[in-house]
N, C-alpha and C positions, 0 to 999 in steps of 0.2 A: 464171711471168712476173709481174712487178709493173710497172704503169704509173707511171713515176717523175714524170710531169707531165701533168695533164689538167685539164679544166674542166667536170666533170660538173654543176656548179651552173648553167651558162649556160642561158639561156632556150631556145636552139635544141634542147635535149633535154627540155623540159618535157613534151611530149606522150607520150613513151615511154621515159623515163629508166629506170624499173625493168626494163622488158623488155630494154633494151639492156645494162644491167648484168648481167642474168642470162645473156644471150648471151655477154658477155665472159668471165664465169666459166666457162661451158661450153667456151669456146675456150682456157682455161688461164690466164686472168688471176686472180691470187690477191691482188691489192691495188691500190689506187688512191691516188696522192698528188694531191690536188686543190689547185691553186695559186691563191692569192688575188690579186686585182688592185685591189680598192677596198673601202671600208667597206660599201657596199651589199651586196656579195657575201658578206661574212664570216658573216652570219646564215644564209644559204642553205647555206654550207659546214658550219656547226655542225649544222644539221638533218640533213644527209647523214651526218655522223659519228655522230649519235645513233641513226640508224636502220640504219646499216650498219657493222658492226665491222671491215670490211676497207677502210674509207675513212679517210684521214688528211688533215688540212688545214693548209696553210701560209697565213699572212696577210701581205700586203704591199701596196705601192703601186706599180703598174705605170707604167713610163715614159709610156705612151700616156695614162694618166690624169693624172699630175702635169703633163704638158706643157700641159694645159688649165687648170691651176689658177693662182691667185695665191699669193703667199708666205703670206698669211694662211690660205688654204685648206690649203696644204701643212702648215703648223704644226699646224692642227687635226687633219688626217689622221694626222700622226705621233703626236700625243698619243693619239688613239684607238687607233692600232696598239700603242703601248706598253702600253695597258691590257688588250689582248686576246691578244697573241701568246704562244704557249707551246710550239709544236711546231717551227716553223721560220719564218724571215723571208723574205718574197718572194712574188710575184716582183718584183724590182727590178733596176735596171741603167741602161743607156744605149741609146738608139735614134736612129740617124741616117737612118732610112728615110723614105719618103714620109708615114708616119703621124705624124711629129713634125718640125715645121719647125725649121730650124737655130737660130732664136733661142730655142728652148725648152731648149737644152742646159744653160744655167746652173741652171734649176730642176730639171731631171732629175738633174744632178750633186749638187745639194743634197739631194735625196731619197735618192739612192744612198748618199752618204756617211753620212747620218743612219741609214739602215737597216743599213749595215755596222756602225756604232757600236752599234746596238741588238743585232745578232747577237753582237758581241763581248761586250757587257755581260751578255747573258743566256746566253751559251755555247750558242747555237742555230745550226744549219746555215742557210746563206743560199741562196736560189734566184735565179739570175741570168738576166736577159733582156738579151742583148747583140747588137745588130744594127748592123753598119757602124761599130762603135766599139770593136773589140777592143783596139786599142793604148791608147786613152785609158782604158778600163776597167781594163786590167792595170796601168797606171801608177798609177791611183787606189788599187787594192787593194795594190799593192806599197808605196805610200806610207803608206796608212792602216793596213793590216794586216787580216787575217782572224782570226776567232776560232778556237779549237782545234777546234770542231765542223766547220769547213770549209764545204763547200757543193757546189753543182752549177751548171754552165752548161747551161741547157736549150736544146734544139733547136740544137745547135752548128752554127755557120755559118762559123767561122774556119778558118784554115789548119792543116795538119799541123804546121807549124813552131812554132805557138803552143801546141800541146798540152803540151809539157814545162813551159812557164812556168805554165800553169794548174795542172798537176799538182803542181808544186813548192810552190804556195801551199796545197795541200790540197784542191783542187777535183776533183770528178768531172765527166765529160763525157757529156752525154746526147744521143742521136740520135732524130730523129723522121722524118716521112715524106720529108724531103728526101733521105735516103739511098736511097730506093726508086726515084728517078728515073733513067732510063738515062744521062743526061748529067751525073750528080752526081759527077764525077771528084774535085773538091775535097773534098767531104764524105766520100766513100769513102776518100780518102787520109788524111783526118783520123781516120776510124774505125779504120784500120789502125795509126795511130800511138798510139792510146790504150792505156795499160797494162791488162792483163786485170782488175786490181783497181780500175780507175777508170772503167769504161764502164757507162753506163746506157741504158735504152731507154724511150721514151715515145710517146704518141699526140698530145698537145696537143689532143685532141678537145674540142669539135667542129670545131676548125680543122685545117688541113693534111691534106688527103685524100691517101692514098698513091697512087702511080702505078698505073693500071689499075682503080681503084675509081671508081664514079660516084655522083652525088648531090650535095647541097648541104652535107652534114655528114660529118665524119670520125667513125667509130663506134669505141667502146671496144674491140670485138672485133678491130679491124684492127691491134692491137698486134702480132699475129703477122706481119703484112706487114713491119713494121720489123725484127723479129727475123730473119726470113729474109733481108732485104737486108743486115743486118749480118753474118750468117753467110757470105753470099757474099763480101762485102768482105774479111772476115778469114779466109776459108777454114777455117771451123770449123763443126761441126754446129749446127743451130738449137737443139737441146736444150741444148747446152753454153752457147751465147750467152744463151738465155733464163734458165737457172738462175744463171749467173754474174752477169748483170745484176740479177737478183732478190736475190742475196746482197749485192751491192754496195749496192743500195737499202736493204736492211735495215740494213747497217752504217752508212751515212750517217745515216739517220734514227733509228737506235736501236730498230728494230722487232724483235719476237720472231720466231722461226722459223728 
């Protein structure tokens, strides 16, 4: 298994990060894609990469972050991003949830379009955060275009009907703890709709605790919970799902193995 999207650099894991990563490896996790959300986190991600050969980092400006910025701050952040990004761009996208007031959509869109352009220019995969705005995000990507490297929609929350449109653009679809919940009929239907060579699995840890787990943090080792939920949704053995998702993650990000 490879965790296609997580935040191992977040402060919630500071006290026992190394121990939790060892436990994840013991559970079968063979790699971690740590997704960037703001300039302050990029250095922490670099430190993780330098000390752990199975950690890879994407750098980006998250919608929650840019929704709090001025245009000047956004331009500064984009300039910083252009100077450091080298593996993948993101996470970026659009968010219409309670975390981002509606009046912030214009600056979210500006950040999204700029990061799409950067991914095209550098031929890098893009990592997408899309909540409550799938239609608008798809229209932007269909209009502006994606780079040849494609990308992924992390923690997919859209419908099964939208999956072919995302796949047609060269995107992979990643599932997190949402698919573990008993009433997750929409997410499970989407999981069944994804092509075998386009499906990914993630924890988004320390966020999004799987159903049945307790505590205040989602742990890296609980990637296995998501794999098992996907196996049930797709009626496939967990081993098949885990290995296939790992192969897809390697292909998307150009990893060896």
